[in-house]
KOLKOLMAR-30075 format. One line per 4 residues: their letters; for each residue x, y, z of C-alpha. Coordinates in nm, 3 decimals, decimal comma, always signed. Example, Ala and Ser with C-alpha at 12.3 -4.5 7.8 and 13.67 -1.06 7.14 Angstrom:
BEGIN
AS> +1,230 -0,450 +0,780  +1,367 -0,106 +0,714
***
This chain:
BEGIN
MIEF> +0,003 +0,006 +0,011  +0,107 +0,358 -0,074  -0,020 +0,646 +0,142  +0,030 +1,012 +0,114
KNVS> +0,022 +1,199 +0,438  -0,027 +1,580 +0,431  +0,265 +1,557 +0,163  +0,321 +1,909 +0,043
KVYP> +0,614 +1,991 -0,232  +0,765 +2,346 -0,256  +1,013 +2,447 -0,539  +1,288 +2,743 -0,462
GNQV> +1,097 +3,082 -0,516  +0,837 +2,937 -0,296  +0,656 +2,781 -0,585  +0,423 +2,514 -0,438
AAKD> +0,372 +2,206 -0,654  +0,164 +1,992 -0,416  -0,004 +2,112 -0,108  -0,134 +1,892 +0,177
VNLK> -0,210 +1,596 -0,057  -0,362 +1,302 +0,153  -0,413 +0,954 -0,060  -0,423 +0,593 -0,020
FKDG> -0,351 +0,339 -0,300  -0,398 +0,013 -0,254  -0,161 -0,326 -0,355  -0,281 -0,409 -0,737
EFIC> -0,441 -0,094 -0,781  -0,393 +0,115 -1,135  -0,397 +0,484 -1,045  -0,372 +0,747 -1,301
FIGA> -0,300 +1,096 -1,178  -0,444 +1,387 -1,441  -0,455 +1,748 -1,419  -0,370 +2,037 -1,655
SGSG> +0,015 +2,135 -1,689  +0,141 +2,233 -1,375  -0,129 +2,101 -1,140  +0,140 +1,882 -0,959
KTTC> +0,052 +1,535 -1,100  +0,419 +1,449 -1,196  +0,544 +1,561 -0,883  +0,355 +1,355 -0,698
MRMI> +0,427 +1,060 -0,876  +0,790 +1,119 -0,866  +0,805 +1,164 -0,494  +0,692 +0,817 -0,407
NRMN> +1,060 +0,712 -0,566  +1,223 +0,991 -0,403  +1,310 +1,156 -0,767  +1,163 +1,477 -0,627
EITS> +1,207 +1,484 -0,258  +0,940 +1,575 -0,022  +0,900 +1,922 +0,152  +0,664 +1,807 +0,439
GEIL> +0,459 +1,516 +0,514  +0,497 +1,171 +0,472  +0,481 +0,877 +0,194  +0,460 +0,527 +0,343
INGK> +0,495 +0,220 +0,150  +0,371 -0,096 +0,341  +0,360 +0,138 +0,663  +0,738 +0,219 +0,616
NIND> +0,841 +0,598 +0,565  +1,033 +0,627 +0,242  +1,236 +0,912 +0,394  +1,407 +0,625 +0,633
MDAV> +1,525 +0,418 +0,351  +1,800 +0,466 +0,108  +1,682 +0,626 -0,190  +1,899 +0,413 -0,443
DLRR> +1,774 +0,100 -0,281  +1,411 +0,225 -0,292  +1,426 +0,318 -0,671  +1,559 -0,030 -0,740
KIGY> +1,272 -0,185 -0,555  +1,021 +0,049 -0,823  +0,996 +0,010 -1,174  +1,015 +0,326 -1,374
VIQQ> +0,890 +0,385 -1,745  +0,901 +0,718 -1,895  +0,783 +0,865 -2,240  +1,144 +0,902 -2,351
IGLL> +1,183 +0,545 -2,285  +1,521 +0,544 -2,128  +1,677 +0,237 -2,290  +2,044 +0,250 -2,316
PHMS> +2,187 +0,271 -2,700  +2,477 +0,089 -2,642  +2,340 -0,226 -2,458  +2,155 -0,478 -2,622
VYDN> +1,766 -0,520 -2,561  +1,832 -0,834 -2,340  +2,096 -0,622 -2,149  +1,835 -0,346 -2,095
IVLV> +1,577 -0,559 -1,994  +1,776 -0,760 -1,704  +1,940 -0,400 -1,589  +1,795 -0,414 -1,244
PRLL> +1,814 -0,745 -1,192  +2,188 -0,732 -1,246  +2,196 -0,408 -1,005  +2,082 -0,620 -0,762
KWEE> +2,267 -0,896 -0,828  +2,058 -1,190 -0,905  +2,236 -1,480 -1,050  +2,317 -1,452 -1,433
DKLR> +2,141 -1,770 -1,493  +1,801 -1,656 -1,375  +1,809 -1,378 -1,582  +1,742 -1,522 -1,961
PIAE> +1,453 -1,686 -1,843  +1,293 -1,388 -1,730  +1,393 -1,187 -2,033  +1,230 -1,453 -2,248
NLIE> +0,935 -1,455 -2,057  +0,878 -1,107 -2,048  +0,936 -1,050 -2,418  +0,716 -1,301 -2,547
KVDL> +0,447 -1,128 -2,295  +0,461 -0,834 -2,494  +0,434 -1,022 -2,851  +0,794 -0,968 -2,959
PLSY> +1,004 -1,246 -3,079  +1,311 -1,393 -2,896  +1,557 -1,299 -3,184  +1,505 -0,928 -3,063
LDKY> +1,668 -1,007 -2,715  +1,989 -0,951 -2,954  +1,901 -0,648 -3,129  +1,968 -0,285 -3,001
PSEL> +1,735 -0,026 -2,940  +1,793 +0,161 -3,244  +1,675 -0,154 -3,466  +1,347 -0,100 -3,295
SGGQ> +1,050 +0,082 -3,374  +0,940 +0,353 -3,118  +0,627 +0,117 -2,999  +0,896 -0,183 -2,998
QQRI> +1,138 +0,035 -2,769  +0,851 +0,127 -2,525  +0,726 -0,260 -2,509  +1,071 -0,322 -2,411
GVIR> +1,059 -0,013 -2,162  +0,753 -0,149 -1,991  +0,890 -0,498 -1,944  +1,243 -0,395 -1,779
ALAA> +1,040 -0,229 -1,503  +0,877 -0,548 -1,486  +1,210 -0,739 -1,487  +1,273 -0,690 -1,146
DQDI> +0,960 -0,849 -1,003  +0,901 -0,519 -0,830  +0,568 -0,467 -0,692  +0,515 -0,085 -0,777
ILMD> +0,559 +0,035 -1,145  +0,554 +0,402 -1,212  +0,465 +0,574 -1,543  +0,511 +0,909 -1,652
EPFG> +0,326 +0,969 -1,994  +0,448 +0,661 -2,141  +0,268 +0,685 -2,446  +0,239 +1,070 -2,515
ALDP> +0,476 +1,048 -2,791  +0,329 +0,762 -2,984  +0,069 +0,728 -3,266  -0,253 +0,675 -3,193
ITRD> -0,279 +0,333 -3,302  +0,054 +0,209 -3,137  -0,043 +0,407 -2,797  -0,422 +0,214 -2,850
ALQK> -0,223 -0,129 -2,846  +0,024 -0,050 -2,531  -0,255 +0,044 -2,344  -0,397 -0,266 -2,390
LVKR> -0,090 -0,427 -2,317  -0,001 -0,260 -1,996  -0,379 -0,321 -1,877  -0,343 -0,686 -1,925
LQKE> +0,028 -0,702 -1,798  -0,108 -0,527 -1,466  -0,398 -0,766 -1,437  -0,222 -1,088 -1,475
MGKT> +0,105 -0,965 -1,243  -0,081 -0,801 -0,968  +0,139 -0,491 -0,975  +0,044 -0,163 -0,863
IVFV> +0,070 +0,112 -1,112  +0,073 +0,467 -1,043  +0,041 +0,638 -1,411  +0,050 +0,988 -1,487
SHDM> -0,125 +1,118 -1,781  -0,276 +1,435 -1,961  -0,526 +1,244 -2,165  -0,858 +1,218 -1,960
DEAL> -0,989 +0,926 -2,194  -0,667 +0,710 -2,132  -0,696 +0,753 -1,772  -1,074 +0,649 -1,781
SLAD> -0,960 +0,347 -1,972  -0,663 +0,247 -1,778  -0,733 +0,332 -1,403  -0,905 +0,189 -1,105
RIVI> -0,904 +0,505 -0,942  -0,816 +0,825 -1,069  -0,624 +1,165 -0,847  -0,761 +1,456 -1,038
MEKG> -0,540 +1,782 -0,961  -0,573 +2,126 -0,990  -0,281 +2,373 -0,872  -0,110 +2,149 -0,632
HVVQ> -0,452 +2,023 -0,483  -0,661 +1,685 -0,519  -0,979 +1,786 -0,625  -1,098 +1,441 -0,675
FDSP> -0,990 +1,113 -0,610  -1,227 +0,831 -0,705  -1,324 +0,555 -0,960  -1,400 +0,655 -1,316
ENIL> -1,740 +0,552 -1,295  -1,807 +0,790 -0,991  -1,616 +1,080 -1,145  -1,812 +1,065 -1,423
KNPA> -2,107 +1,045 -1,311  -2,070 +1,307 -0,969  -1,791 +1,537 -1,104  -1,673 +1,737 -0,790
SKYV> -1,625 +2,078 -0,968  -1,657 +2,277 -1,282  -1,296 +2,167 -1,329  -1,334 +1,807 -1,330
EGLL> -1,653 +1,880 -1,608  -1,421 +2,073 -1,819  -1,140 +1,789 -1,809  -1,397 +1,528 -1,866
GEEK> -1,587 +1,698 -2,138  -1,970 +1,699 -2,256  -1,928 +1,371 -2,445  -1,825 +1,189 -2,129
LNEA> -2,060 +1,348 -1,931  -2,350 +1,218 -2,183  -2,225 +0,896 -2,202  -2,180 +0,842 -1,815
KTSY> -2,590 +0,897 -1,804  -2,675 +0,566 -2,010  -2,410 +0,338 -1,931  -2,356 +0,290 -1,553
RTVE> -2,601 +0,019 -1,453  -2,436 -0,315 -1,292  -2,332 -0,621 -1,532  -2,625 -0,820 -1,311
TIML> -2,892 -0,628 -1,523  -2,749 -0,735 -1,855  -2,543 -1,025 -1,794  -2,652 -1,406 -1,961
KDPV> -2,751 -1,599 -1,660  -2,616 -1,983 -1,616  -2,301 -1,960 -1,851  -2,170 -2,326 -1,973
SLTS> -1,961 -2,469 -1,709  -1,840 -2,804 -1,613  -1,703 -2,911 -1,282  -1,300 -2,973 -1,260
ERST> -1,291 -3,309 -1,238  -1,504 -3,383 -1,549  -1,310 -3,477 -1,868  -1,160 -3,289 -2,180
YDAL> -1,436 -3,548 -2,380  -1,726 -3,419 -2,173  -1,631 -3,057 -2,260  -1,575 -3,105 -2,630
ALMR> -1,904 -3,299 -2,617  -2,081 -3,023 -2,425  -1,915 -2,783 -2,651  -2,042 -2,929 -2,958
NRRV> -2,406 -2,940 -2,797  -2,406 -2,590 -2,673  -2,255 -2,417 -2,985  -1,949 -2,258 -2,770
DTIF> -1,582 -2,261 -2,796  -1,501 -2,202 -2,450  -1,675 -2,363 -2,136  -1,588 -2,224 -1,774
VTDE> -1,463 -2,442 -1,482  -1,627 -2,455 -1,147  -1,601 -2,686 -0,817  -1,888 -2,850 -0,682
ESHL> -2,029 -2,561 -0,501  -1,971 -2,345 -0,838  -1,693 -2,167 -0,718  -1,509 -2,029 -1,061
LGAV> -1,141 -2,180 -1,111  -1,087 -2,099 -1,471  -1,176 -2,184 -1,834  -1,094 -2,402 -2,112
GMFD> -1,112 -2,363 -2,459  -1,163 -2,576 -2,783  -0,821 -2,514 -2,888  -0,676 -2,619 -2,542
IGRF> -0,866 -2,943 -2,573  -0,754 -3,002 -2,939  -0,347 -3,007 -2,795  -0,415 -3,335 -2,635
GKNI> -0,624 -3,530 -2,974  -0,789 -3,830 -2,830  -0,593 -3,824 -2,514  -0,872 -3,760 -2,224
KSLQ> -0,763 -3,549 -1,977  -0,941 -3,367 -1,663  -1,011 -3,032 -1,689  -0,804 -2,944 -1,347
EVMD> -0,530 -3,035 -1,593  -0,586 -2,849 -1,878  -0,782 -2,516 -1,759  -0,633 -2,184 -1,768
KVYA> -0,689 -1,910 -1,499  -0,969 -1,656 -1,623  -1,011 -1,273 -1,536  -1,351 -1,234 -1,375
INKD> -1,566 -0,900 -1,267  -1,823 -0,885 -0,989  -2,182 -0,873 -1,065  -2,177 -0,519 -0,885
TVIM> -1,941 -0,426 -1,168  -2,098 -0,120 -1,337  -2,199 -0,168 -1,714  -1,890 +0,107 -1,880
SAIR> -1,619 -0,049 -1,668  -1,691 -0,423 -1,812  -1,694 -0,240 -2,134  -1,326 -0,105 -2,100
DIYN> -1,198 -0,444 -1,963  -1,344 -0,633 -2,263  -1,155 -0,366 -2,487  -0,814 -0,324 -2,291
LDIK> -0,803 -0,717 -2,257  -0,919 -0,770 -2,610  -1,118 -1,047 -2,490  -1,470 -1,202 -2,599
NLPV> -1,643 -1,194 -2,288  -1,624 -1,167 -1,911  -1,731 -1,435 -1,658  -1,934 -1,286 -1,370
VDDE> -1,924 -1,372 -1,014  -2,078 -1,296 -0,711  -1,902 -1,194 -0,368  -1,805 -1,594 -0,274
NKLV> -1,666 -1,599 -0,619  -1,941 -1,822 -0,749  -2,004 -1,799 -1,117  -2,334 -1,637 -1,211
GLVT> -2,296 -1,518 -1,530  -2,146 -1,399 -1,801  -2,134 -1,040 -2,005  -2,032 -1,094 -2,400
RASV> -1,996 -0,842 -2,676  -2,310 -0,930 -2,780  -2,489 -0,831 -2,428  -2,340 -0,512 -2,454
VDTI> -2,465 -0,409 -2,807  -2,808 -0,485 -2,687  -2,767 -0,268 -2,394  -2,618 +0,019 -2,601
YTNL> -2,922 -0,032 -2,822  -3,191 -0,062 -2,565  -3,071 +0,258 -2,410  -3,101 +0,480 -2,683
WENT> -3,373 +0,307 -2,917  -3,616 +0,095 -2,733  -3,868 +0,366 -2,695  -3,808 +0,476 -3,063
EDDT> -4,106 +0,412 -3,326  -3,999 +0,109 -3,539  -4,096 +0,271 -3,857  -3,871 +0,599 -3,796
FETD> -3,548 +0,498 -3,586  -3,483 +0,853 -3,542  -3,270 +0,959 -3,240  -3,144 +1,294 -3,149
EEEA> -2,766 +1,415 -3,207  -2,671 +1,349 -2,830  -2,781 +0,993 -2,845  -2,623 +0,930 -3,154
DNLS> -2,289 +1,083 -3,022  -2,346 +0,868 -2,716  -2,387 +0,557 -2,936  -2,075 +0,597 -3,137
QLMK> -1,863 +0,656 -2,823  -2,014 +0,360 -2,631  -1,945 +0,124 -2,956  -1,601 +0,262 -2,966
DASG> -1,542 +0,178 -2,619  -1,693 -0,185 -2,656  -1,419 -0,214 -2,938  -1,590 -0,183 -3,236
DTSN> -1,663 -0,565 -3,273  -2,055 -0,594 -3,263  -2,109 -0,880 -3,497  -1,903 -1,131 -3,332
KIGE> -2,160 -1,467 -3,282  -2,443 -1,244 -3,133  -2,713 -1,468 -2,987  -2,482 -1,764 -2,896
END> -2,425 -1,835 -2,525  -2,042 -1,769 -2,466  -1,987 -1,501 -2,717
***
């Protein structure tokens, strides 16, 4: 956990960059600082690893005051990704990735497997480990910058506007990548951005700053539904505020009930037969009390041919959402994680439903057009704008197996 306690930062000339900041970040959260230029967002992030020293107050990491830690040791325990990437040009990609583990004196024979595992996670070939940064594109270099911050398995990763200089397509791909890695690896990410769309898409909670003060700290959904001031409304923009009016019911209201599942002791043969019967390509795996354990896909089973295995042996872990998750958050997860559907669990982790891309489309349609006369299909300009934005947030793929159960 990271905690700011009455933290202030004053630069020479009595320039106040941060004033009486009080915040608490949970382990495994994705936190985004956002605000206008000079609001103090980057200063606050850089105080976490003492790149900027605190003027007054305390920052605690897991209850320990960072001012009681050696600054160099602290920085080696916190990953850091910057917009300029910061790869060392005279070192190979491999040497860049394992830089911090080497500084921490990890055994050399452990480093190669770490680098190979991480570069595969960002969909780059192993042969790139022997290249130099100048031989990579900007987006590829930024991928290496991201996994370098993960190589020493630090629990906290700081990201200072890492995608600001990239083209929109590359930036979009890297946003998805970072969100996926954060979910998979359970890292706490503190991210600075000047782009509200980016913050709303990535963050679990957002810190909005104005002139060194925190003006709102909340989930994207609550910020959209209840902006704290005209300043926050201005950062959000009218389009986002209109979108919030139609997209924040919980997934329990749109999920498909009773998704296709089998218990973990059942076999791959049972799963394939059920897939064929129910016309789905994925089955969720539970225990006898319906607690979600994982999922198994058609191609997972196909790897074993006619060799029958238990589902416990072949299932993969699966990302699930709680039934109280708002629809807009589920849409962002489907988009950022680039997945077809999201299993829904209750507070006891029992599988209770499934949110699919098709159900998202149905929700958007119902919200905007259910009361429109069938023969006209007319809608006002504001509703049309809402529909356009929501469809973008849902990843744009609206025709994928509509009507199937585990779509």
